[in-house]
PATORLO-367781 format. One record per atom (N, C-alpha, C, CB): residue in three letters; residue number from 1; atom name; y, z, x. Coordinates in nm, 3 decimals, padded with zeros to 5 digits, always signed. Each point is the difference from the previous one (the first is absolute). Glycine has a CB too. Layout:
BEGIN
 residuo num atomo       y       z       x
     ALA NUM    CA       Y       Z       X
...
REM end
This chain:
BEGIN
 residuo num atomo       y       z       x
     TRP   1     N -03.560 +02.377 -11.648
     TRP   1    CA -00.091 +00.069 +00.106
     TRP   1     C -00.088 -00.170 -00.024
     TRP   1    CB -00.012 +00.369 -00.030
     PHE   2     N -00.047 -00.402 -00.051
     PHE   2    CA -00.110 -00.096 -00.007
     PHE   2     C +00.087 -00.146 -00.020
     PHE   2    CB -00.201 +00.185 -00.115
     ARG   3     N +00.332 -00.221 +00.119
     ARG   3    CA +00.084 -00.101 -00.026
     ARG   3     C +00.015 -00.070 +00.149
     ARG   3    CB +00.122 +00.126 -00.217
     ALA   4     N -00.098 -00.230 +00.239
     ALA   4    CA +00.002 -00.079 +00.142
     ALA   4     C +00.140 +00.047 +00.052
     ALA   4    CB -00.152 -00.233 -00.064
     ALA   5     N +00.173 +00.242 +00.177
     ALA   5    CA +00.078 +00.035 +00.061
     ALA   5     C +00.156 -00.070 -00.008
     ALA   5    CB -00.220 +00.070 +00.111
     HIS   6     N +00.236 -00.187 -00.162
     HIS   6    CA +00.040 -00.056 +00.004
     HIS   6     C +00.100 +00.016 -00.139
     HIS   6    CB -00.176 -00.092 +00.180
     ASP   7     N +00.125 +00.153 -00.277
     ASP   7    CA +00.032 -00.002 -00.124
     ASP   7     C +00.144 +00.125 -00.020
     ASP   7    CB -00.295 -00.094 -00.065
     GLU   8     N +00.272 +00.190 +00.172
     GLU   8    CA +00.124 +00.120 +00.022
     GLU   8     C +00.056 -00.032 +00.111
     GLU   8    CB -00.097 +00.189 -00.097
     GLU   9     N +00.226 -00.147 +00.110
     GLU   9    CA +00.061 -00.001 +00.110
     GLU   9     C +00.060 +00.184 +00.000
     GLU   9    CB +00.061 -00.321 -00.002
     ILE  10     N -00.064 +00.352 +00.142
     ILE  10    CA +00.034 +00.158 +00.043
     ILE  10     C +00.157 +00.002 -00.049
     ILE  10    CB -00.177 +00.037 +00.243
     ARG  11     N +00.191 +00.075 -00.288
     ARG  11    CA +00.130 +00.007 -00.045
     ARG  11     C +00.048 +00.172 +00.067
     ARG  11    CB -00.047 -00.198 -00.257
     PRO  12     N +00.184 +00.177 +00.287
     PRO  12    CA +00.048 +00.133 +00.028
     PRO  12     C -00.033 +00.147 -00.034
     PRO  12    CB +00.130 -00.155 +00.002
     GLY  13     N -00.191 +00.229 +00.061
     GLY  13    CA -00.067 +00.130 -00.085
     GLY  13     C -00.136 -00.023 -00.036
     GLY  13    CB +00.209 +00.056 -00.104
     ASP  14     N -00.264 -00.150 +00.183
     ASP  14    CA -00.170 -00.017 -00.044
     ASP  14     C -00.038 +00.029 +00.133
     ASP  14    CB -00.033 -00.196 -00.196
     THR  15     N -00.092 +00.268 +00.181
     THR  15    CA -00.072 +00.069 +00.085
     THR  15     C -00.107 -00.081 +00.050
     THR  15    CB +00.064 +00.196 -00.105
     VAL  16     N -00.067 -00.216 +00.247
     VAL  16    CA -00.132 -00.103 +00.067
     VAL  16     C -00.072 +00.100 +00.082
     VAL  16    CB +00.126 -00.247 +00.032
     VAL  17     N -00.254 +00.225 -00.090
     VAL  17    CA -00.110 +00.072 +00.059
     VAL  17     C -00.095 -00.063 +00.087
     VAL  17    CB +00.027 +00.114 -00.181
     VAL  18     N -00.020 -00.060 +00.330
     VAL  18    CA -00.082 -00.048 +00.128
     VAL  18     C -00.103 +00.043 +00.030
     VAL  18    CB +00.153 -00.031 +00.076
     PRO  19     N -00.270 +00.004 -00.090
     PRO  19    CA -00.099 +00.088 +00.037
     PRO  19     C -00.032 +00.009 +00.166
     PRO  19    CB -00.090 -00.053 -00.245
     LEU  20     N +00.086 +00.184 +00.293
     LEU  20    CA +00.011 +00.012 +00.124
     LEU  20     C -00.136 -00.050 +00.103
     LEU  20    CB +00.172 +00.188 -00.095
     ASP  21     N -00.302 -00.181 +00.020
     ASP  21    CA -00.133 -00.038 +00.077
     ASP  21     C -00.074 -00.063 -00.107
     ASP  21    CB -00.014 +00.191 +00.176
     VAL  22     N +00.051 -00.327 -00.159
     VAL  22    CA -00.099 -00.113 -00.114
     VAL  22     C -00.122 -00.061 +00.100
     VAL  22    CB +00.236 -00.108 -00.173
     LYS  23     N -00.345 +00.179 +00.101
     LYS  23    CA -00.153 -00.029 +00.069
     LYS  23     C -00.037 -00.163 -00.057
     LYS  23    CB -00.104 +00.299 -00.011
     PRO  24     N +00.080 -00.358 +00.121
     PRO  24    CA -00.042 -00.131 -00.129
     PRO  24     C -00.146 -00.011 -00.044
     PRO  24    CB +00.176 -00.157 +00.104
     THR  25     N -00.205 +00.102 -00.200
     THR  25    CA -00.147 +00.009 -00.063
     THR  25     C -00.086 -00.117 +00.056
     THR  25    CB +00.088 +00.106 -00.227
     ASN  26     N -00.205 -00.082 +00.239
     ASN  26    CA -00.090 -00.110 -00.009
     ASN  26     C -00.055 -00.068 -00.117
     ASN  26    CB -00.037 +00.101 +00.174
     PHE  27     N +00.111 -00.232 -00.235
     PHE  27    CA -00.049 -00.067 -00.061
     PHE  27     C -00.134 +00.011 -00.033
     PHE  27    CB +00.162 -00.093 +00.072
     MET  28     N -00.261 +00.044 +00.004
     MET  28    CA -00.125 -00.037 -00.006
     MET  28     C -00.112 +00.115 -00.018
     MET  28    CB +00.094 -00.188 +00.132
     ALA  29     N -00.054 +00.305 -00.044
     ALA  29    CA -00.052 +00.141 -00.022
     ALA  29     C +00.004 +00.008 -00.158
     ALA  29    CB +00.093 +00.114 +00.237
     SER  30     N +00.051 -00.079 -00.280
     SER  30    CA +00.003 +00.008 -00.132
     SER  30     C -00.041 -00.063 -00.091
     SER  30    CB +00.117 +00.068 +00.065
     LEU  31     N -00.106 -00.207 -00.019
     LEU  31    CA -00.120 -00.096 -00.106
     LEU  31     C -00.125 +00.018 -00.009
     LEU  31    CB +00.107 -00.153 +00.038
     LYS  32     N -00.176 +00.223 +00.063
     LYS  32    CA -00.154 +00.035 +00.036
     LYS  32     C +00.023 +00.107 -00.104
     LYS  32    CB -00.078 -00.056 +00.282
     ASP  33     N +00.111 +00.186 -00.275
     ASP  33    CA +00.005 +00.127 -00.049
     ASP  33     C -00.029 -00.056 -00.164
     ASP  33    CB +00.186 +00.146 +00.206
     ILE  34     N -00.092 -00.221 -00.253
     ILE  34    CA +00.055 -00.012 -00.120
     ILE  34     C -00.136 -00.118 -00.060
     ILE  34    CB +00.320 +00.061 +00.073
     SER  35     N -00.369 -00.147 +00.002
     SER  35    CA -00.108 -00.069 -00.033
     SER  35     C -00.131 +00.090 -00.016
     SER  35    CB +00.117 -00.192 +00.114
     GLN  36     N -00.110 +00.282 +00.006
     GLN  36    CA -00.116 +00.103 -00.025
     GLN  36     C -00.016 +00.116 -00.129
     GLN  36    CB +00.019 -00.036 +00.252
     ILE  37     N +00.097 +00.051 -00.266
     ILE  37    CA -00.005 +00.115 -00.143
     ILE  37     C -00.022 -00.106 -00.125
     ILE  37    CB +00.203 +00.214 +00.093
     LEU  38     N -00.150 -00.333 -00.098
     LEU  38    CA -00.028 -00.080 -00.118
     LEU  38     C -00.169 -00.053 +00.012
     LEU  38    CB +00.287 -00.084 -00.015
     TYR  39     N -00.340 +00.118 +00.119
     TYR  39    CA -00.133 -00.067 +00.027
     TYR  39     C -00.123 +00.130 -00.041
     TYR  39    CB +00.118 -00.187 +00.226
     GLN  40     N -00.044 +00.284 -00.184
     GLN  40    CA -00.032 +00.162 -00.083
     GLN  40     C -00.015 -00.001 -00.105
     GLN  40    CB +00.104 +00.105 +00.099
     LEU  41     N -00.011 -00.145 -00.177
     LEU  41    CA +00.056 +00.017 -00.157
     LEU  41     C -00.104 -00.086 -00.074
     LEU  41    CB +00.278 +00.022 +00.044
     ALA  42     N -00.292 -00.150 -00.010
     ALA  42    CA -00.075 -00.104 -00.041
     ALA  42     C -00.154 +00.040 -00.008
     ALA  42    CB +00.179 -00.155 +00.099
     THR  43     N -00.209 +00.188 +00.034
     THR  43    CA -00.121 +00.067 -00.015
     THR  43     C -00.065 +00.077 -00.093
     THR  43    CB +00.061 -00.020 +00.163
     THR  44     N +00.032 +00.150 -00.141
     THR  44    CA -00.014 +00.110 -00.084
     THR  44     C -00.021 -00.044 -00.185
     THR  44    CB +00.164 +00.136 +00.220
     THR  45     N -00.053 -00.214 -00.251
     THR  45    CA +00.020 -00.030 -00.112
     THR  45     C -00.156 -00.065 -00.035
     THR  45    CB +00.289 -00.023 +00.025
     ALA  46     N -00.341 -00.081 +00.058
     ALA  46    CA -00.130 -00.067 -00.030
     ALA  46     C -00.111 +00.074 +00.009
     ALA  46    CB +00.088 -00.178 +00.068
     ALA  47     N -00.098 +00.315 -00.008
     ALA  47    CA -00.107 +00.079 +00.002
     ALA  47     C +00.014 +00.088 -00.109
     ALA  47    CB -00.031 -00.023 +00.231
     LEU  48     N +00.169 +00.028 -00.310
     LEU  48    CA -00.002 +00.092 -00.109
     LEU  48     C -00.027 -00.076 -00.121
     LEU  48    CB +00.153 +00.153 +00.109
     GLN  49     N -00.153 -00.289 -00.103
     GLN  49    CA -00.010 -00.098 -00.119
     GLN  49     C -00.157 +00.001 +00.018
     GLN  49    CB +00.246 -00.168 -00.004
     THR  50     N -00.333 +00.127 +00.090
     THR  50    CA -00.126 +00.022 +00.025
     THR  50     C -00.062 +00.108 -00.064
     THR  50    CB +00.047 -00.099 +00.184
     VAL  51     N -00.011 +00.223 -00.184
     VAL  51    CA -00.080 +00.107 -00.016
     VAL  51     C +00.073 +00.018 -00.149
     VAL  51    CB -00.067 +00.112 +00.275
     GLY  52     N +00.148 -00.136 -00.334
     GLY  52    CA +00.033 +00.024 -00.146
     GLY  52     C +00.101 +00.087 -00.006
     GLY  52    CB -00.210 -00.036 -00.075
     ALA  53     N +00.284 +00.064 +00.159
     ALA  53    CA +00.098 +00.125 +00.017
     ALA  53     C +00.153 -00.069 -00.051
     ALA  53    CB -00.151 +00.135 +00.239
     ILE  54     N +00.163 -00.247 -00.236
     ILE  54    CA +00.131 -00.083 -00.036
     ILE  54     C -00.056 -00.060 -00.144
     ILE  54    CB +00.105 -00.077 +00.273
REM end
């Protein structure tokens, strides 16, 4: 599954699955969400260290 597509060849009897409705993702929106979560985790960790909980 995670190997490059050129490593394997399709053989007789193999099943090829084609998704019916593929929705593209917005890379920048995903990056914004991930960076916001990481920022919140860092802020929470710093706050907990400040009060001595960690």
